[in-house]
C-alpha positions in Angstrom: 128.0 133.3 106.8 128.5 129.5 107.1 131.6 128.6 109.1 132.8 125.1 108.4 135.8 122.8 107.9 135.7 120.8 104.6 137.0 117.3 103.8 136.6 115.2 100.7 137.5 111.6 101.4 137.9 109.1 98.5 136.7 106.0 100.4 134.8 105.1 103.6 138.0 104.4 105.5 139.2 107.9 104.9 135.8 109.2 105.7 135.5 107.7 109.2 139.1 108.5 110.0 138.4 112.2 109.2 135.4 112.4 111.5 136.8 110.4 114.4 136.0 112.2 117.6 134.1 114.9 115.7 130.9 113.1 114.8 128.7 115.7 116.5 129.9 118.4 114.1 129.5 116.3 110.9 127.2 117.3 108.0 127.4 114.9 105.0 127.0 116.6 101.6 126.7 115.3 98.1 124.0 116.7 95.7 123.4 119.7 98.1 120.0 120.3 96.7 118.5 120.5 100.2 121.5 121.0 102.5 122.7 124.4 101.3 119.3 126.1 101.5 118.9 124.6 105.0 122.3 125.8 106.1 121.7 129.3 104.9 118.3 129.4 106.8 119.7 127.9 110.0 123.0 129.8 110.3 124.5 126.8 112.1 127.4 126.6 114.5 130.8 125.7 112.9 130.7 122.3 111.4 132.6 119.6 109.5 131.3 119.3 106.0 132.1 115.9 104.5 131.9 115.8 100.7 130.9 112.3 99.7 131.1 112.8 95.9 134.5 111.2 95.6 133.5 107.8 97.1 132.7 105.8 94.0 131.6 102.7 96.0 128.5 104.6 97.0 127.3 105.1 93.4 126.8 101.5 92.3 123.4 100.0 91.3 123.6 96.2 91.3 121.5 93.0 91.3 122.7 90.0 93.2 120.8 86.9 94.1 117.4 88.5 93.8 118.3 91.6 95.7 118.7 95.1 94.2 121.4 97.3 95.8 121.6 101.0 95.3 124.5 103.1 96.5 123.4 106.2 98.4 125.1 108.5 95.9 123.1 107.3 92.9 121.4 110.3 91.4 117.8 110.6 90.3 119.0 110.7 86.7 120.9 107.4 87.2 118.0 105.7 88.9 115.6 106.8 86.1 118.0 105.5 83.4 119.1 102.3 85.1 117.9 99.2 83.3 118.1 97.3 86.6 115.7 99.8 88.4 113.4 100.1 85.4 113.1 96.4 85.2 112.8 95.4 88.9 111.7 98.6 90.6 109.9 100.7 87.9 108.0 102.7 90.6 111.3 103.9 91.9 112.4 104.9 88.4 109.1 106.7 88.0 109.6 108.7 91.2 113.1 109.6 90.2 111.9 111.0 86.9 109.2 113.1 88.7 111.6 114.8 91.0 112.5 118.5 90.2 114.0 119.4 86.9 116.9 117.8 84.9 119.5 119.9 86.7 118.2 118.9 90.1 117.9 115.2 89.1 121.5 115.3 88.0 122.6 116.3 91.5 120.0 114.9 93.9 120.9 111.5 95.4 118.7 108.8 96.7 120.5 108.9 100.0 120.0 112.6 100.4 116.3 112.4 99.5 115.5 109.9 102.2 117.9 111.3 104.8 116.1 114.7 104.5 113.0 112.8 105.5 110.5 115.2 104.0 106.9 113.8 104.3 106.9 114.6 100.5 110.2 112.8 99.7 109.7 111.4 96.2 111.6 108.2 96.6 110.1 107.2 100.0 106.7 105.8 98.9 108.3 103.5 96.2 110.9 102.3 98.7 108.2 101.6 101.3 106.2 99.7 98.7 109.3 97.7 97.7 110.0 96.9 101.4 113.5 98.4 101.1 116.2 98.3 103.8 118.5 101.2 104.6 122.1 100.2 105.3 124.2 102.6 107.4 127.6 102.8 108.9 128.5 105.0 111.8 131.6 106.8 113.1 132.5 103.8 115.2 132.2 101.6 112.1 129.0 100.1 113.5 126.7 98.9 110.7 123.0 98.8 110.8 120.2 97.5 108.5 117.0 99.5 109.0 113.7 98.6 107.4 112.5 101.7 105.6 109.2 101.8 107.5 111.3 102.2 110.7 113.6 104.8 109.3 111.3 107.8 109.3 110.1 109.1 112.6 108.6 112.5 111.8 109.0 115.5 109.5 112.7 115.8 108.6 113.5 113.3 111.3 115.0 109.8 111.0 116.6 107.2 113.3 120.1 108.1 112.0 122.6 109.0 114.7 124.9 112.0 114.4 127.8 110.9 112.1 125.9 107.9 110.8 125.9 107.6 107.0 123.5 105.8 104.6 125.7 103.6 102.4 123.2 101.8 100.3 119.5 100.9 99.9 118.4 97.3 99.1 115.1 95.7 98.2 114.1 92.2 97.1 113.0 91.8 93.5 109.2 91.5 93.7 107.8 88.0 93.2 106.3 87.1 89.9 103.6 87.6 88.9 103.6 91.1 90.4 102.7 94.6 89.1 103.2 98.1 90.4 102.2 101.7 89.9 103.4 105.1 91.0 101.5 108.4 90.8 102.7 111.8 91.9 100.2 114.7 92.0 101.5 118.2 92.2 100.2 121.7 91.4 102.1 121.6 88.0 103.4 118.9 85.8 107.1 119.5 86.6 109.3 121.0 89.3 106.6 120.4 91.9 106.6 119.2 95.5 103.9 116.5 95.7 100.5 117.2 97.1 99.9 113.5 97.3 102.0 110.6 96.0 101.0 106.9 95.9 103.1 103.8 95.2 101.7 100.3 95.0 103.1 96.8 94.5 100.6 93.9 93.9 101.3 90.2 93.9 98.6 88.6 91.7 97.2 85.1 91.6 95.0 85.1 88.5 92.6 88.0 88.9 93.0 88.1 92.7 95.3 90.2 94.7 97.3 87.8 96.8 99.4 90.5 98.5 99.4 94.3 98.4 101.9 96.9 99.5 100.6 100.5 99.4 102.6 103.5 100.4 101.7 107.2 100.5 103.6 110.5 100.7 102.5 114.0 101.7 99.5 112.8 103.8 101.1 112.3 107.2 104.0 113.6 109.3 106.2 111.0 107.5 105.9 108.7 104.4 103.6 105.8 105.4 102.5 102.3 104.5 98.7 101.9 104.3 98.4 98.5 106.1 94.7 98.6 106.7 94.0 99.3 103.1 96.4 96.5 102.1 94.3 94.0 104.1 91.1 95.4 102.6 92.5 94.5 99.2 94.2 91.2 99.7 92.4 88.0 98.6 90.0 90.0 96.4 89.4 90.7 92.8 90.1 94.4 92.0 86.7 95.7 91.0 85.2 99.2 91.2 83.4 98.2 94.4 86.7 97.0 96.0 88.5 100.2 94.9 85.8 102.4 96.5 86.1 100.4 99.7 89.9 100.9 99.7 89.5 104.6 99.1 87.3 104.8 102.2 89.6 102.7 104.4 92.7 104.7 103.4 91.1 107.8 104.9 91.5 106.2 108.3 95.3 105.9 107.8 96.2 109.4 106.8 96.5 112.6 108.7 97.0 115.3 106.0 97.7 118.9 106.9 96.7 122.2 105.3 99.6 124.1 103.8 100.4 126.4 100.9 99.9 123.6 98.4 96.6 122.1 99.5 94.0 121.8 102.2 93.8 118.7 104.4 90.3 118.0 102.9 91.7 118.2 99.3 94.6 115.9 100.1 92.1 113.4 101.6 90.0 113.5 98.5 93.0 113.2 96.1 94.5 110.3 98.1 91.4 108.2 97.4 91.4 109.2 93.7 95.0 108.4 93.2 94.8 105.2 95.2 92.0 103.9 93.0 93.9 104.9 89.8 97.2 103.3 91.0 95.5 100.1 92.0 93.6 99.8 88.7 96.8 100.5 86.7 98.7 97.9 88.6 95.9 95.3 88.4 95.7 95.7 84.6 99.4 95.3 84.3 99.2 92.2 86.5 96.5 90.7 84.3 98.5 91.4 81.2 101.6 89.9 82.7 99.7 86.8 83.8 98.3 86.4 80.3 101.7 86.7 78.7 101.0 89.9 76.9 103.9 91.9 78.3 
């Protein structure tokens, strides 16, 4: 049995007033797609459950001065349908569409997905590739802006303090001409936790990759950027030879495990395959964009 006090604030002011002096007991809830199973499994000490669903300010998806802002309560369904996200962060919309089933996507929030910090978190690789920033506010009203690559520290571990809330996620609109691709590989076509996921953003100059951002999920204790692979690609034309070279370099950056979904060796192989596919897709998109075909 879960023993807890429950509060449902309607704004951030009410929220932080309700947890004042009790931050160590706080558990924020919204979609509850992960938290309820976790609570049942852990049989935790009495806690203060703070229901965030009434705070409308945390649901907004906006674009302002070249920066996209996503409230932490935006659901996967809302991300997938948002014209702003589909236009300026299509890899994030793709990841949102790939998460779970329609019922789960209607409940699961982007804030919850990244706060859970699973190595397989669907939205994490796109956010890493988009160089997103996590905005938080704590019980003392202290605000922080945390680069997403510094946010995850291990399996289900983040830099969040107890009582610290993710309020929004921002990322700069990628520079033109740019192109992106996201691929999630699971053991079935839907309702699958990823075996490997890849997100890439390429800034192209003609047929050369000027700058690359490559992010991976399910191949390390946390979602990661593949910095060595990015350097291998930058300044070069994306050819089959270059793709093969990148697929070899990326093996040095991952540390996959063997679990019920796949062996470490299989994950290593799939990472190379998906990386080549994602880079090729993004490169073709970039060439078409440069030529004015899309």
